[in-house]
C-alpha positions in Angstrom: -9.5 -26.5 0.2 -9.0 -30.0 1.5 -12.4 -31.1 0.3 -11.6 -29.9 -3.3 -8.5 -32.0 -3.5 -10.3 -35.0 -1.9 -13.1 -34.6 -4.5 -10.6 -34.6 -7.4 -8.4 -37.5 -6.1 -10.6 -39.8 -4.1 -11.8 -42.1 -6.9 -8.2 -42.6 -8.2 -6.7 -43.2 -4.8 -9.0 -46.1 -3.9 -8.1 -48.2 -0.9 -4.3 -48.3 -1.3 -1.9 -45.9 0.5 -0.6 -42.9 -1.4 1.8 -40.0 -0.9 0.9 -36.6 -2.1 4.3 -35.3 -3.3 4.4 -31.5 -3.3 7.0 -30.0 -5.6 9.0 -27.2 -3.9 8.2 -24.8 -2.8 4.8 -23.5 -3.5 3.1 -26.9 -3.5 4.2 -28.1 -0.1 1.0 -26.7 1.4 -1.1 -28.0 -1.4 0.2 -31.6 -0.9 -0.4 -31.4 2.8 -4.0 -30.2 2.2 -4.6 -32.9 -0.4 -3.4 -35.6 2.0 -5.5 -34.2 4.9 -8.6 -34.1 2.7 -8.1 -37.7 1.6 -7.4 -38.8 5.2 -10.6 -37.2 6.3 -12.4 -39.5 3.8 -10.7 -42.6 5.2 -7.8 -42.9 2.7 -4.3 -43.8 3.9 -2.8 -40.6 2.5 0.5 -38.9 3.5 2.5 -36.1 2.1 6.2 -35.4 1.3 8.4 -33.0 -0.5 12.1 -32.4 -1.1 14.5 -29.5 -0.7 16.1 -28.1 -3.8 19.4 -27.8 -1.9 21.0 -30.3 0.4 20.5 -29.7 4.1 23.7 -28.3 5.6 22.8 -28.4 9.3 21.9 -31.1 11.8 21.3 -34.8 11.0 21.9 -36.2 7.6 23.8 -33.5 5.6 22.9 -35.2 2.3 19.1 -35.3 3.0 17.0 -33.5 0.4 13.7 -35.3 1.2 11.8 -33.9 4.1 10.8 -37.3 5.4 13.5 -39.7 4.2 11.5 -42.0 1.9 9.6 -43.9 4.7 6.3 -42.4 3.6 6.9 -43.3 0.0 8.3 -46.8 0.6 5.5 -47.6 3.1 3.0 -46.7 0.4 4.4 -49.1 -2.1 5.8 -46.3 -4.2 2.3 -44.8 -5.0 2.9 -41.1 -5.5 0.7 -38.3 -6.7 3.0 -35.5 -7.8 1.4 -32.1 -7.1 2.4 -28.8 -8.8 0.6 -25.5 -9.2 1.7 -24.4 -12.7 2.8 -26.2 -15.9 5.1 -24.2 -18.1 8.2 -26.1 -19.3 7.6 -29.1 -17.0 11.1 -28.8 -15.6 10.0 -29.0 -11.9 8.2 -32.3 -12.6 11.3 -33.8 -14.2 13.3 -32.7 -11.2 10.8 -34.3 -8.9 10.7 -37.4 -10.9 14.5 -37.7 -10.8 14.5 -37.3 -7.0 11.8 -40.0 -6.6 13.7 -42.4 -9.0 16.9 -41.9 -7.1 15.2 -42.5 -3.8 13.5 -45.7 -5.1 16.9 -47.0 -6.3 18.6 -46.3 -3.0 15.8 -47.6 -0.8 14.9 -50.6 -3.0 11.3 -50.0 -4.1 9.4 -49.5 -7.3 7.5 -46.4 -8.3 
């Protein structure tokens, strides 16, 4: 599976770091496989996702991102949003809103 994503994304990723951003919840694994496949080809690829609900236990109670922005900010805001199905597109708008909020809070451009 990793090789398929790497084949599809490798040319567009180039030599700059990128985050494969998996929309919850089904595409978390897809994003991690995409990042792994790209990394095996020598790309600086990472993955991230967010929770639909705020975390209510341990650590930062307001956290909805799995890895609080560091991956995205370190990659210069380069994100490949990954979803499994396109119907109304609502999940992509939700993901975009999360990314824009994070960029505003952490001071980087998408």
